[in-house]
All heavy atoms as a GROMACS GRO file, in nm:
protein
  629
    1MET      N    1   0.542   0.994   0.880
    1MET     CA    2   0.426   0.909   0.882
    1MET      C    3   0.454   0.792   0.976
    1MET      O    4   0.567   0.743   0.984
    1MET     CB    5   0.395   0.859   0.740
    1MET     CG    6   0.271   0.774   0.731
    1MET     SD    7   0.226   0.732   0.560
    1MET     CE    8   0.145   0.882   0.509
    2LYS      N    9   0.352   0.744   1.046
    2LYS     CA   10   0.367   0.629   1.138
    2LYS      C   11   0.381   0.501   1.058
    2LYS      O   12   0.332   0.488   0.946
    2LYS     CB   13   0.246   0.621   1.228
    2LYS     CG   14   0.237   0.738   1.324
    2LYS     CD   15   0.116   0.730   1.413
    2LYS     CE   16   0.113   0.849   1.506
    2LYS     NZ   17  -0.001   0.847   1.595
    3VAL      N   18   0.454   0.404   1.117
    3VAL     CA   19   0.477   0.274   1.054
    3VAL      C   20   0.420   0.165   1.145
    3VAL      O   21   0.453   0.160   1.265
    3VAL     CB   22   0.628   0.250   1.029
    3VAL    CG1   23   0.649   0.115   0.964
    3VAL    CG2   24   0.686   0.362   0.943
    4PHE      N   25   0.336   0.078   1.088
    4PHE     CA   26   0.271  -0.030   1.162
    4PHE      C   27   0.313  -0.164   1.106
    4PHE      O   28   0.336  -0.178   0.987
    4PHE     CB   29   0.118  -0.018   1.151
    4PHE     CG   30   0.063   0.108   1.208
    4PHE    CD1   31   0.044   0.221   1.130
    4PHE    CD2   32   0.032   0.116   1.343
    4PHE    CE1   33  -0.007   0.338   1.182
    4PHE    CE2   34  -0.020   0.233   1.397
    4PHE     CZ   35  -0.038   0.344   1.317
    5SER      N   36   0.322  -0.266   1.191
    5SER     CA   37   0.355  -0.400   1.152
    5SER      C   38   0.242  -0.493   1.194
    5SER      O   39   0.177  -0.475   1.296
    5SER     CB   40   0.485  -0.444   1.221
    5SER     OG   41   0.508  -0.580   1.196
    6LYS      N   42   0.221  -0.599   1.111
    6LYS     CA   43   0.120  -0.698   1.142
    6LYS      C   44   0.186  -0.836   1.154
    6LYS      O   45   0.122  -0.940   1.135
    6LYS     CB   46   0.014  -0.703   1.035
    6LYS     CG   47  -0.077  -0.581   1.037
    6LYS     CD   48  -0.194  -0.601   0.949
    6LYS     CE   49  -0.315  -0.606   1.034
    6LYS     NZ   50  -0.438  -0.617   0.964
    7ASP      N   51   0.314  -0.842   1.188
    7ASP     CA   52   0.386  -0.970   1.196
    7ASP      C   53   0.324  -1.068   1.293
    7ASP      O   54   0.324  -1.187   1.271
    7ASP     CB   55   0.533  -0.947   1.237
    7ASP     CG   56   0.619  -0.910   1.116
    7ASP    OD1   57   0.576  -0.936   1.004
    7ASP    OD2   58   0.729  -0.856   1.138
    8THR      N   59   0.273  -1.022   1.405
    8THR     CA   60   0.218  -1.112   1.508
    8THR      C   61   0.070  -1.134   1.494
    8THR      O   62   0.007  -1.193   1.581
    8THR     CB   63   0.248  -1.055   1.647
    8THR    OG1   64   0.184  -0.927   1.657
    8THR    CG2   65   0.395  -1.039   1.672
    9GLY      N   66   0.010  -1.082   1.386
    9GLY     CA   67  -0.135  -1.096   1.368
    9GLY      C   68  -0.212  -0.976   1.421
    9GLY      O   69  -0.328  -0.959   1.392
   10GLU      N   70  -0.148  -0.895   1.503
   10GLU     CA   71  -0.211  -0.773   1.551
   10GLU      C   72  -0.132  -0.653   1.501
   10GLU      O   73  -0.014  -0.663   1.470
   10GLU     CB   74  -0.217  -0.770   1.704
   10GLU     CG   75  -0.083  -0.765   1.772
   10GLU     CD   76  -0.097  -0.766   1.923
   10GLU    OE1   77  -0.166  -0.854   1.976
   10GLU    OE2   78  -0.036  -0.682   1.987
   11THR      N   79  -0.198  -0.541   1.487
   11THR     CA   80  -0.134  -0.421   1.436
   11THR      C   81  -0.058  -0.353   1.549
   11THR      O   82  -0.116  -0.322   1.652
   11THR     CB   83  -0.240  -0.325   1.378
   11THR    OG1   84  -0.313  -0.395   1.277
   11THR    CG2   85  -0.176  -0.204   1.316
   12ARG      N   86   0.072  -0.330   1.526
   12ARG     CA   87   0.157  -0.263   1.627
   12ARG      C   88   0.226  -0.144   1.564
   12ARG      O   89   0.279  -0.154   1.453
   12ARG     CB   90   0.267  -0.358   1.677
   12ARG     CG   91   0.224  -0.467   1.764
   12ARG     CD   92   0.342  -0.548   1.818
   12ARG     NE   93   0.439  -0.584   1.715
   12ARG     CZ   94   0.567  -0.549   1.715
   12ARG    NH1   95   0.616  -0.474   1.810
   12ARG    NH2   96   0.648  -0.588   1.619
   13LEU      N   97   0.230  -0.033   1.634
   13LEU     CA   98   0.308   0.082   1.594
   13LEU      C   99   0.454   0.052   1.624
   13LEU      O  100   0.487   0.020   1.739
   13LEU     CB  101   0.263   0.207   1.670
   13LEU     CG  102   0.342   0.335   1.645
   13LEU    CD1  103   0.328   0.380   1.499
   13LEU    CD2  104   0.295   0.444   1.738
   14ILE      N  105   0.541   0.057   1.522
   14ILE     CA  106   0.682   0.022   1.543
   14ILE      C  107   0.777   0.139   1.521
   14ILE      O  108   0.896   0.129   1.552
   14ILE     CB  109   0.725  -0.100   1.459
   14ILE    CG1  110   0.710  -0.070   1.311
   14ILE    CG2  111   0.647  -0.222   1.501
   14ILE    CD1  112   0.776  -0.172   1.222
   15GLY      N  113   0.729   0.249   1.462
   15GLY     CA  114   0.818   0.363   1.438
   15GLY      C  115   0.754   0.465   1.347
   15GLY      O  116   0.633   0.472   1.333
   16ARG      N  117   0.844   0.546   1.285
   16ARG     CA  118   0.795   0.649   1.193
   16ARG      C  119   0.895   0.662   1.077
   16ARG      O  120   1.008   0.616   1.088
   16ARG     CB  121   0.775   0.783   1.263
   16ARG     CG  122   0.901   0.847   1.316
   16ARG     CD  123   0.884   0.993   1.353
   16ARG     NE  124   0.827   1.076   1.248
   16ARG     CZ  125   0.896   1.126   1.145
   16ARG    NH1  126   1.024   1.101   1.131
   16ARG    NH2  127   0.836   1.200   1.057
   17CYS      N  128   0.851   0.726   0.970
   17CYS     CA  129   0.940   0.751   0.855
   17CYS      C  130   0.902   0.884   0.790
   17CYS      O  131   0.808   0.949   0.831
   17CYS     CB  132   0.928   0.635   0.756
   17CYS     SG  133   0.766   0.621   0.678
   18ASP      N  134   0.981   0.922   0.691
   18ASP     CA  135   0.964   1.053   0.627
   18ASP      C  136   0.886   1.048   0.496
   18ASP      O  137   0.922   1.112   0.399
   18ASP     CB  138   1.102   1.118   0.603
   18ASP     CG  139   1.169   1.158   0.730
   18ASP    OD1  140   1.099   1.178   0.832
   18ASP    OD2  141   1.293   1.167   0.732
   19ILE      N  142   0.780   0.970   0.492
   19ILE     CA  143   0.693   0.969   0.374
   19ILE      C  144   0.589   1.080   0.397
   19ILE      O  145   0.531   1.088   0.507
   19ILE     CB  146   0.623   0.833   0.358
   19ILE    CG1  147   0.727   0.725   0.326
   19ILE    CG2  148   0.517   0.840   0.248
   19ILE    CD1  149   0.669   0.587   0.318
   20PRO      N  150   0.566   1.164   0.296
   20PRO     CA  151   0.469   1.273   0.314
   20PRO      C  152   0.329   1.222   0.350
   20PRO      O  153   0.284   1.120   0.299
   20PRO     CB  154   0.466   1.342   0.176
   20PRO     CG  155   0.591   1.299   0.108
   20PRO     CD  156   0.628   1.165   0.163
   21GLU      N  157   0.260   1.291   0.438
   21GLU     CA  158   0.129   1.253   0.487
   21GLU      C  159   0.025   1.240   0.376
   21GLU      O  160  -0.069   1.166   0.388
   21GLU     CB  161   0.079   1.351   0.593
   21GLU     CG  162   0.154   1.345   0.723
   21GLU     CD  163   0.134   1.212   0.796
   21GLU    OE1  164   0.028   1.150   0.784
   21GLU    OE2  165   0.227   1.175   0.868
   22GLY      N  166   0.039   1.311   0.267
   22GLY     CA  167  -0.058   1.304   0.157
   22GLY      C  168  -0.043   1.186   0.064
   22GLY      O  169  -0.118   1.170  -0.030
   23THR      N  170   0.053   1.098   0.089
   23THR     CA  171   0.076   0.982   0.003
   23THR      C  172  -0.043   0.888   0.013
   23THR      O  173  -0.091   0.859   0.121
   23THR     CB  174   0.204   0.909   0.046
   23THR    OG1  175   0.312   1.000   0.044
   23THR    CG2  176   0.235   0.793  -0.047
   24VAL      N  177  -0.090   0.840  -0.103
   24VAL     CA  178  -0.208   0.755  -0.105
   24VAL      C  179  -0.175   0.616  -0.158
   24VAL      O  180  -0.096   0.604  -0.251
   24VAL     CB  181  -0.317   0.814  -0.199
   24VAL    CG1  182  -0.454   0.775  -0.157
   24VAL    CG2  183  -0.310   0.965  -0.209
   25ASP      N  184  -0.231   0.514  -0.100
   25ASP     CA  185  -0.226   0.373  -0.143
   25ASP      C  186  -0.089   0.305  -0.132
   25ASP      O  187  -0.075   0.209  -0.061
   25ASP     CB  188  -0.279   0.356  -0.285
   25ASP     CG  189  -0.425   0.393  -0.297
   25ASP    OD1  190  -0.499   0.380  -0.198
   25ASP    OD2  191  -0.465   0.437  -0.407
   26VAL      N  192   0.012   0.351  -0.211
   26VAL     CA  193   0.142   0.285  -0.208
   26VAL      C  194   0.255   0.388  -0.213
   26VAL      O  195   0.238   0.500  -0.262
   26VAL     CB  196   0.161   0.184  -0.324
   26VAL    CG1  197   0.065   0.071  -0.317
   26VAL    CG2  198   0.154   0.253  -0.458
   27TYR      N  199   0.370   0.343  -0.162
   27TYR     CA  200   0.493   0.423  -0.172
   27TYR      C  201   0.602   0.329  -0.222
   27TYR      O  202   0.629   0.225  -0.161
   27TYR     CB  203   0.531   0.483  -0.038
   27TYR     CG  204   0.650   0.575  -0.044
   27TYR    CD1  205   0.638   0.704  -0.089
   27TYR    CD2  206   0.777   0.530  -0.007
   27TYR    CE1  207   0.748   0.788  -0.096
   27TYR    CE2  208   0.886   0.613  -0.012
   27TYR     CZ  209   0.873   0.741  -0.058
   27TYR     OH  210   0.982   0.824  -0.068
   28ASP      N  211   0.664   0.362  -0.336
   28ASP     CA  212   0.768   0.277  -0.395
   28ASP      C  213   0.906   0.330  -0.358
   28ASP      O  214   0.934   0.448  -0.373
   28ASP     CB  215   0.754   0.275  -0.547
   28ASP     CG  216   0.626   0.206  -0.593
   28ASP    OD1  217   0.582   0.111  -0.524
   28ASP    OD2  218   0.569   0.246  -0.696
   29VAL      N  219   0.992   0.238  -0.312
   29VAL     CA  220   1.130   0.272  -0.279
   29VAL      C  221   1.220   0.202  -0.381
   29VAL      O  222   1.230   0.078  -0.379
   29VAL     CB  223   1.166   0.229  -0.137
   29VAL    CG1  224   1.313   0.254  -0.107
   29VAL    CG2  225   1.079   0.298  -0.035
   30PRO      N  226   1.290   0.276  -0.470
   30PRO     CA  227   1.381   0.212  -0.563
   30PRO      C  228   1.501   0.152  -0.488
   30PRO      O  229   1.554   0.216  -0.397
   30PRO     CB  230   1.426   0.326  -0.655
   30PRO     CG  231   1.365   0.451  -0.606
   30PRO     CD  232   1.279   0.421  -0.489
   31LEU      N  233   1.537   0.029  -0.522
   31LEU     CA  234   1.647  -0.039  -0.451
   31LEU      C  235   1.778  -0.030  -0.529
   31LEU      O  236   1.882   0.004  -0.473
   31LEU     CB  237   1.610  -0.185  -0.424
   31LEU     CG  238   1.487  -0.203  -0.335
   31LEU    CD1  239   1.455  -0.351  -0.321
   31LEU    CD2  240   1.507  -0.139  -0.200
   32PHE      N  241   1.775  -0.064  -0.657
   32PHE     CA  242   1.895  -0.051  -0.739
   32PHE      C  243   1.852  -0.054  -0.886
   32PHE      O  244   1.742  -0.095  -0.918
   32PHE     CB  245   1.998  -0.162  -0.710
   32PHE     CG  246   1.943  -0.301  -0.724
   32PHE    CD1  247   1.939  -0.363  -0.849
   32PHE    CD2  248   1.893  -0.368  -0.615
   32PHE    CE1  249   1.887  -0.492  -0.863
   32PHE    CE2  250   1.842  -0.496  -0.627
   32PHE     CZ  251   1.839  -0.558  -0.752
   33GLY      N  252   1.940  -0.006  -0.972
   33GLY     CA  253   1.908  -0.002  -1.113
   33GLY      C  254   1.793   0.096  -1.140
   33GLY      O  255   1.766   0.185  -1.061
   34SER      N  256   1.728   0.075  -1.252
   34SER     CA  257   1.613   0.158  -1.286
   34SER      C  258   1.502   0.134  -1.184
   34SER      O  259   1.479   0.022  -1.141
   34SER     CB  260   1.563   0.121  -1.424
   34SER     OG  261   1.438   0.177  -1.450
   35SER      N  262   1.434   0.240  -1.146
   35SER     CA  263   1.328   0.226  -1.045
   35SER      C  264   1.217   0.135  -1.092
   35SER      O  265   1.140   0.084  -1.012
   35SER     CB  266   1.273   0.362  -1.006
   35SER     OG  267   1.212   0.423  -1.118
   36LYS      N  268   1.205   0.113  -1.223
   36LYS     CA  269   1.103   0.024  -1.272
   36LYS      C  270   1.147  -0.124  -1.269
   36LYS      O  271   1.067  -0.212  -1.289
   36LYS     CB  272   1.065   0.063  -1.414
   36LYS     CG  273   0.996   0.198  -1.420
   36LYS     CD  274   0.958   0.236  -1.559
   36LYS     CE  275   0.891   0.372  -1.553
   36LYS     NZ  276   0.849   0.420  -1.681
   37ILE      N  277   1.276  -0.146  -1.247
   37ILE     CA  278   1.327  -0.284  -1.245
   37ILE      C  279   1.317  -0.345  -1.106
   37ILE      O  280   1.264  -0.454  -1.089
   37ILE     CB  281   1.472  -0.287  -1.295
   37ILE    CG1  282   1.477  -0.249  -1.442
   37ILE    CG2  283   1.534  -0.423  -1.272
   37ILE    CD1  284   1.614  -0.238  -1.500
   38ARG      N  285   1.366  -0.277  -1.004
   38ARG     CA  286   1.369  -0.336  -0.870
   38ARG      C  287   1.332  -0.231  -0.768
   38ARG      O  288   1.402  -0.134  -0.745
   38ARG     CB  289   1.510  -0.390  -0.839
   38ARG     CG  290   1.521  -0.458  -0.710
   38ARG     CD  291   1.446  -0.592  -0.710
   38ARG     NE  292   1.470  -0.658  -0.583
   38ARG     CZ  293   1.375  -0.690  -0.498
   38ARG    NH1  294   1.252  -0.664  -0.525
   38ARG    NH2  295   1.405  -0.748  -0.385
   39MET      N  296   1.217  -0.253  -0.703
   39MET     CA  297   1.172  -0.160  -0.602
   39MET      C  298   1.098  -0.238  -0.493
   39MET      O  299   1.055  -0.351  -0.515
   39MET     CB  300   1.084  -0.051  -0.661
   39MET     CG  301   0.950  -0.099  -0.708
   39MET     SD  302   0.852   0.035  -0.772
   39MET     CE  303   0.818  -0.028  -0.934
   40GLU      N  304   1.086  -0.176  -0.378
   40GLU     CA  305   1.006  -0.231  -0.269
   40GLU      C  306   0.882  -0.144  -0.259
   40GLU      O  307   0.891  -0.022  -0.255
   40GLU     CB  308   1.083  -0.229  -0.137
   40GLU     CG  309   1.012  -0.286  -0.021
   40GLU     CD  310   0.998  -0.439  -0.025
   40GLU    OE1  311   1.072  -0.504  -0.103
   40GLU    OE2  312   0.916  -0.493   0.050
   41ARG      N  313   0.767  -0.208  -0.256
   41ARG     CA  314   0.638  -0.135  -0.250
   41ARG      C  315   0.581  -0.147  -0.108
   41ARG      O  316   0.564  -0.256  -0.057
   41ARG     CB  317   0.544  -0.191  -0.353
   41ARG     CG  318   0.409  -0.124  -0.354
   41ARG     CD  319   0.335  -0.159  -0.479
   41ARG     NE  320   0.383  -0.065  -0.580
   41ARG     CZ  321   0.335  -0.058  -0.702
   41ARG    NH1  322   0.241  -0.139  -0.741
   41ARG    NH2  323   0.382   0.031  -0.787
   42PHE      N  324   0.551  -0.032  -0.050
   42PHE     CA  325   0.494  -0.026   0.084
   42PHE      C  326   0.350   0.023   0.074
   42PHE      O  327   0.323   0.122   0.007
   42PHE     CB  328   0.573   0.070   0.174
   42PHE     CG  329   0.711   0.020   0.205
   42PHE    CD1  330   0.819   0.055   0.126
   42PHE    CD2  331   0.732  -0.063   0.314
   42PHE    CE1  332   0.946   0.008   0.155
   42PHE    CE2  333   0.859  -0.111   0.344
   42PHE     CZ  334   0.965  -0.074   0.264
   43GLY      N  335   0.259  -0.046   0.140
   43GLY     CA  336   0.119  -0.008   0.141
   43GLY      C  337   0.093   0.105   0.240
   43GLY      O  338   0.150   0.108   0.349
   44ILE      N  339   0.006   0.197   0.202
   44ILE     CA  340  -0.036   0.307   0.290
   44ILE      C  341  -0.185   0.286   0.317
   44ILE      O  342  -0.262   0.261   0.225
   44ILE     CB  343  -0.016   0.445   0.220
   44ILE    CG1  344   0.125   0.461   0.164
   44ILE    CG2  345  -0.054   0.558   0.314
   44ILE    CD1  346   0.234   0.463   0.267
   45GLY      N  347  -0.222   0.294   0.442
   45GLY     CA  348  -0.363   0.273   0.474
   45GLY      C  349  -0.395   0.306   0.618
   45GLY      O  350  -0.320   0.378   0.684
   46GLU      N  351  -0.505   0.250   0.665
   46GLU     CA  352  -0.552   0.279   0.801
   46GLU      C  353  -0.535   0.155   0.888
   46GLU      O  354  -0.555   0.042   0.841
   46GLU     CB  355  -0.696   0.322   0.800
   46GLU     CG  356  -0.716   0.455   0.731
   46GLU     CD  357  -0.860   0.497   0.724
   46GLU    OE1  358  -0.949   0.414   0.750
   46GLU    OE2  359  -0.885   0.614   0.694
   47ALA      N  360  -0.498   0.177   1.014
   47ALA     CA  361  -0.482   0.069   1.111
   47ALA      C  362  -0.568   0.103   1.232
   47ALA      O  363  -0.573   0.217   1.278
   47ALA     CB  364  -0.336   0.058   1.152
   48ASN      N  365  -0.637   0.003   1.281
   48ASN     CA  366  -0.718   0.018   1.404
   48ASN      C  367  -0.632  -0.023   1.523
   48ASN      O  368  -0.580  -0.134   1.525
   48ASN     CB  369  -0.844  -0.068   1.398
   48ASN     CG  370  -0.942  -0.015   1.298
   48ASN    OD1  371  -0.955   0.105   1.277
   48ASN    ND2  372  -1.016  -0.104   1.235
   49ILE      N  373  -0.616   0.068   1.615
   49ILE     CA  374  -0.542   0.041   1.738
   49ILE      C  375  -0.643   0.022   1.851
   49ILE      O  376  -0.718   0.113   1.884
   49ILE     CB  377  -0.447   0.160   1.773
   49ILE    CG1  378  -0.358   0.193   1.652
   49ILE    CG2  379  -0.365   0.129   1.895
   49ILE    CD1  380  -0.272   0.081   1.602
   50PHE      N  381  -0.647  -0.100   1.907
   50PHE     CA  382  -0.743  -0.132   2.011
   50PHE      C  383  -0.686  -0.099   2.148
   50PHE      O  384  -0.573  -0.132   2.179
   50PHE     CB  385  -0.784  -0.278   2.002
   50PHE     CG  386  -0.864  -0.305   1.878
   50PHE    CD1  387  -0.800  -0.352   1.763
   50PHE    CD2  388  -1.001  -0.285   1.875
   50PHE    CE1  389  -0.874  -0.375   1.648
   50PHE    CE2  390  -1.074  -0.308   1.760
   50PHE     CZ  391  -1.010  -0.353   1.646
   51ARG      N  392  -0.766  -0.031   2.227
   51ARG     CA  393  -0.726   0.010   2.359
   51ARG      C  394  -0.772  -0.093   2.463
   51ARG      O  395  -0.867  -0.171   2.436
   51ARG     CB  396  -0.786   0.146   2.393
   51ARG     CG  397  -0.739   0.255   2.300
   51ARG     CD  398  -0.809   0.383   2.330
   51ARG     NE  399  -0.755   0.491   2.248
   51ARG     CZ  400  -0.812   0.607   2.231
   51ARG    NH1  401  -0.927   0.633   2.291
   51ARG    NH2  402  -0.759   0.698   2.157
   52PRO      N  403  -0.710  -0.096   2.582
   52PRO     CA  404  -0.751  -0.192   2.686
   52PRO      C  405  -0.896  -0.182   2.727
   52PRO      O  406  -0.958  -0.281   2.767
   52PRO     CB  407  -0.658  -0.159   2.804
   52PRO     CG  408  -0.540  -0.092   2.743
   52PRO     CD  409  -0.593  -0.020   2.620
   53ASP      N  410  -0.958  -0.064   2.715
   53ASP     CA  411  -1.097  -0.047   2.755
   53ASP      C  412  -1.196  -0.094   2.649
   53ASP      O  413  -1.318  -0.082   2.667
   53ASP     CB  414  -1.126   0.098   2.792
   53ASP     CG  415  -1.116   0.194   2.675
   53ASP    OD1  416  -1.090   0.150   2.561
   53ASP    OD2  417  -1.138   0.315   2.697
   54GLY      N  418  -1.146  -0.149   2.538
   54GLY     CA  419  -1.234  -0.201   2.434
   54GLY      C  420  -1.259  -0.103   2.321
   54GLY      O  421  -1.310  -0.142   2.216
   55SER      N  422  -1.225   0.024   2.337
   55SER     CA  423  -1.243   0.121   2.230
   55SER      C  424  -1.125   0.109   2.133
   55SER      O  425  -1.029   0.037   2.158
   55SER     CB  426  -1.249   0.263   2.287
   55SER     OG  427  -1.127   0.299   2.346
   56TYR      N  428  -1.135   0.179   2.022
   56TYR     CA  429  -1.023   0.177   1.928
   56TYR      C  430  -1.005   0.313   1.862
   56TYR      O  431  -1.092   0.396   1.861
   56TYR     CB  432  -1.042   0.067   1.822
   56TYR     CG  433  -1.154   0.093   1.724
   56TYR    CD1  434  -1.132   0.158   1.604
   56TYR    CD2  435  -1.282   0.047   1.752
   56TYR    CE1  436  -1.234   0.181   1.516
   56TYR    CE2  437  -1.388   0.069   1.663
   56TYR     CZ  438  -1.361   0.135   1.544
   56TYR     OH  439  -1.462   0.157   1.456
   57LEU      N  440  -0.887   0.330   1.805
   57LEU     CA  441  -0.848   0.452   1.739
   57LEU      C  442  -0.801   0.415   1.598
   57LEU      O  443  -0.726   0.318   1.584
   57LEU     CB  444  -0.736   0.519   1.818
   57LEU     CG  445  -0.670   0.641   1.761
   57LEU    CD1  446  -0.768   0.758   1.760
   57LEU    CD2  447  -0.548   0.680   1.845
   58THR      N  448  -0.845   0.483   1.496
   58THR     CA  449  -0.801   0.456   1.359
   58THR      C  450  -0.690   0.557   1.323
   58THR      O  451  -0.710   0.677   1.334
   58THR     CB  452  -0.917   0.468   1.260
   58THR    OG1  453  -1.019   0.374   1.299
   58THR    CG2  454  -0.873   0.439   1.119
   59GLU      N  455  -0.574   0.501   1.281
   59GLU     CA  456  -0.460   0.585   1.244
   59GLU      C  457  -0.419   0.553   1.101
   59GLU      O  458  -0.434   0.440   1.056
   59GLU     CB  459  -0.342   0.555   1.337
   59GLU     CG  460  -0.374   0.583   1.482
   59GLU     CD  461  -0.281   0.682   1.542
   59GLU    OE1  462  -0.218   0.760   1.470
   59GLU    OE2  463  -0.270   0.678   1.664
   60ARG      N  464  -0.366   0.650   1.032
   60ARG     CA  465  -0.317   0.633   0.896
   60ARG      C  466  -0.166   0.618   0.900
   60ARG      O  467  -0.097   0.684   0.976
   60ARG     CB  468  -0.354   0.754   0.812
   60ARG     CG  469  -0.323   0.740   0.670
   60ARG     CD  470  -0.402   0.844   0.590
   60ARG     NE  471  -0.355   0.849   0.453
   60ARG     CZ  472  -0.382   0.755   0.364
   60ARG    NH1  473  -0.452   0.652   0.397
   60ARG    NH2  474  -0.336   0.765   0.242
   61GLY      N  475  -0.112   0.528   0.817
   61GLY     CA  476   0.032   0.510   0.814
   61GLY      C  477   0.076   0.404   0.713
   61GLY      O  478  -0.005   0.357   0.632
   62VAL      N  479   0.203   0.369   0.720
   62VAL     CA  480   0.260   0.263   0.636
   62VAL      C  481   0.225   0.130   0.703
   62VAL      O  482   0.247   0.114   0.823
   62VAL     CB  483   0.414   0.279   0.626
   62VAL    CG1  484   0.474   0.167   0.543
   62VAL    CG2  485   0.451   0.414   0.567
   63LEU      N  486   0.172   0.037   0.626
   63LEU     CA  487   0.133  -0.094   0.678
   63LEU      C  488   0.228  -0.199   0.624
   63LEU      O  489   0.221  -0.236   0.507
   63LEU     CB  490  -0.010  -0.126   0.638
   63LEU     CG  491  -0.116  -0.022   0.674
   63LEU    CD1  492  -0.251  -0.061   0.615
   63LEU    CD2  493  -0.126  -0.005   0.823
   64LEU      N  494   0.320  -0.247   0.709
   64LEU     CA  495   0.416  -0.345   0.666
   64LEU      C  496   0.352  -0.485   0.664
   64LEU      O  497   0.278  -0.520   0.755
   64LEU     CB  498   0.535  -0.350   0.762
   64LEU     CG  499   0.618  -0.222   0.776
   64LEU    CD1  500   0.734  -0.246   0.873
   64LEU    CD2  501   0.670  -0.177   0.643
   65VAL      N  502   0.386  -0.561   0.563
   65VAL     CA  503   0.346  -0.702   0.560
   65VAL      C  504   0.461  -0.785   0.615
   65VAL      O  505   0.576  -0.737   0.618
   65VAL     CB  506   0.308  -0.747   0.414
   65VAL    CG1  507   0.187  -0.669   0.365
   65VAL    CG2  508   0.424  -0.731   0.322
   66PRO      N  509   0.435  -0.908   0.661
   66PRO     CA  510   0.544  -0.991   0.713
   66PRO      C  511   0.658  -1.002   0.612
   66PRO      O  512   0.638  -1.024   0.494
   66PRO     CB  513   0.477  -1.128   0.736
   66PRO     CG  514   0.335  -1.093   0.764
   66PRO     CD  515   0.306  -0.975   0.674
   67GLY      N  516   0.780  -0.980   0.663
   67GLY     CA  517   0.899  -0.988   0.579
   67GLY      C  518   0.948  -0.855   0.524
   67GLY      O  519   1.059  -0.846   0.473
   68GLN      N  520   0.868  -0.751   0.531
   68GLN     CA  521   0.914  -0.620   0.480
   68GLN      C  522   1.008  -0.556   0.581
   68GLN      O  523   0.985  -0.564   0.703
   68GLN     CB  524   0.797  -0.527   0.453
   68GLN     CG  525   0.739  -0.546   0.316
   68GLN     CD  526   0.645  -0.434   0.276
   68GLN    OE1  527   0.556  -0.396   0.352
   68GLN    NE2  528   0.662  -0.384   0.155
   69ASP      N  529   1.112  -0.492   0.528
   69ASP     CA  530   1.214  -0.430   0.613
   69ASP      C  531   1.188  -0.280   0.624
   69ASP      O  532   1.202  -0.207   0.527
   69ASP     CB  533   1.353  -0.454   0.551
   69ASP     CG  534   1.466  -0.407   0.638
   69ASP    OD1  535   1.442  -0.350   0.748
   69ASP    OD2  536   1.582  -0.427   0.597
   70PRO      N  537   1.153  -0.231   0.744
   70PRO     CA  538   1.126  -0.090   0.759
   70PRO      C  539   1.250  -0.002   0.741
   70PRO      O  540   1.237   0.117   0.716
   70PRO     CB  541   1.072  -0.078   0.902
   70PRO     CG  542   1.128  -0.193   0.973
   70PRO     CD  543   1.137  -0.302   0.871
   71HIS      N  544   1.370  -0.061   0.748
   71HIS     CA  545   1.493   0.014   0.730
   71HIS      C  546   1.504   0.073   0.590
   71HIS      O  547   1.586   0.162   0.566
   71HIS     CB  548   1.615  -0.072   0.763
   71HIS     CG  549   1.623  -0.111   0.906
   71HIS    ND1  550   1.566  -0.225   0.955
   71HIS    CD2  551   1.678  -0.046   1.012
   71HIS    CE1  552   1.587  -0.232   1.085
   71HIS    NE2  553   1.654  -0.124   1.123
   72LEU      N  554   1.428   0.022   0.493
   72LEU     CA  555   1.430   0.074   0.357
   72LEU      C  556   1.352   0.204   0.343
   72LEU      O  557   1.369   0.276   0.245
   72LEU     CB  558   1.373  -0.029   0.260
   72LEU     CG  559   1.448  -0.162   0.250
   72LEU    CD1  560   1.371  -0.259   0.162
   72LEU    CD2  561   1.588  -0.140   0.197
   73LEU      N  562   1.266   0.235   0.439
   73LEU     CA  563   1.186   0.358   0.433
   73LEU      C  564   1.273   0.481   0.458
   73LEU      O  565   1.361   0.477   0.544
   73LEU     CB  566   1.074   0.350   0.538
   73LEU     CG  567   0.965   0.247   0.511
   73LEU    CD1  568   0.881   0.225   0.635
   73LEU    CD2  569   0.878   0.292   0.394
   74PRO      N  570   1.247   0.589   0.385
   74PRO     CA  571   1.326   0.712   0.406
   74PRO      C  572   1.302   0.768   0.547
   74PRO      O  573   1.189   0.777   0.593
   74PRO     CB  574   1.275   0.808   0.298
   74PRO     CG  575   1.140   0.756   0.261
   74PRO     CD  576   1.141   0.608   0.285
   75GLY      N  577   1.412   0.801   0.616
   75GLY     CA  578   1.403   0.862   0.748
   75GLY      C  579   1.350   0.768   0.857
   75GLY      O  580   1.298   0.813   0.956
   76TRP      N  581   1.368   0.636   0.838
   76TRP     CA  582   1.317   0.537   0.934
   76TRP      C  583   1.369   0.563   1.074
   76TRP      O  584   1.489   0.580   1.095
   76TRP     CB  585   1.355   0.396   0.889
   76TRP     CG  586   1.340   0.293   0.996
   76TRP    CD1  587   1.442   0.223   1.056
   76TRP    CD2  588   1.220   0.248   1.060
   76TRP    NE1  589   1.392   0.139   1.151
   76TRP    CE2  590   1.256   0.151   1.157
   76TRP    CE3  591   1.087   0.280   1.046
   76TRP    CZ2  592   1.162   0.087   1.236
   76TRP    CZ3  593   0.994   0.218   1.128
   76TRP    CH2  594   1.030   0.121   1.222
   77GLN      N  595   1.279   0.567   1.172
   77GLN     CA  596   1.314   0.585   1.312
   77GLN      C  597   1.229   0.488   1.394
   77GLN      O  598   1.107   0.504   1.402
   77GLN     CB  599   1.285   0.726   1.360
   77GLN     CG  600   1.367   0.831   1.292
   77GLN     CD  601   1.323   0.972   1.334
   77GLN    OE1  602   1.235   0.989   1.418
   77GLN    NE2  603   1.383   1.071   1.273
   78PRO      N  604   1.291   0.383   1.453
   78PRO     CA  605   1.212   0.292   1.535
   78PRO      C  606   1.169   0.360   1.664
   78PRO      O  607   1.228   0.460   1.708
   78PRO     CB  608   1.311   0.178   1.566
   78PRO     CG  609   1.445   0.238   1.548
   78PRO     CD  610   1.431   0.349   1.446
   79LEU      N  611   1.064   0.307   1.727
   79LEU     CA  612   1.021   0.359   1.856
   79LEU      C  613   1.132   0.336   1.958
   79LEU      O  614   1.200   0.233   1.955
   79LEU     CB  615   0.896   0.287   1.906
   79LEU     CG  616   0.766   0.318   1.833
   79LEU    CD1  617   0.653   0.237   1.895
   79LEU    CD2  618   0.733   0.463   1.839
   80ALA      N  619   1.151   0.431   2.045
   80ALA     CA  620   1.251   0.416   2.152
   80ALA      C  621   1.204   0.305   2.244
   80ALA      O  622   1.090   0.299   2.285
   80ALA     CB  623   1.266   0.547   2.230
   81SER      N  624   1.296   0.216   2.279
   81SER     CA  625   1.257   0.104   2.366
   81SER      C  626   1.301   0.126   2.509
   81SER      O  627   1.370   0.211   2.546
   81SER     CB  628   1.314  -0.025   2.315
   81SER     OG  629   1.451  -0.014   2.286
   0.00000   0.00000   0.00000
């Protein structure tokens, strides 16, 4: 699944991860201890990608909020720079 960040106020594609495409609303990643005690919750939703010509494309993916670490996502792969 694609991973998007909104750190700069605009939606940017930053990589991909191995969350199944059928996942809806949220994906919980257990960090330590019981999964009900400490987990990181990632939102799943749609992002509008605006093109230079003024049109846009709607994509589905993981939507990171400021401060979330994409390295916690299973199979995290940043975009090649």
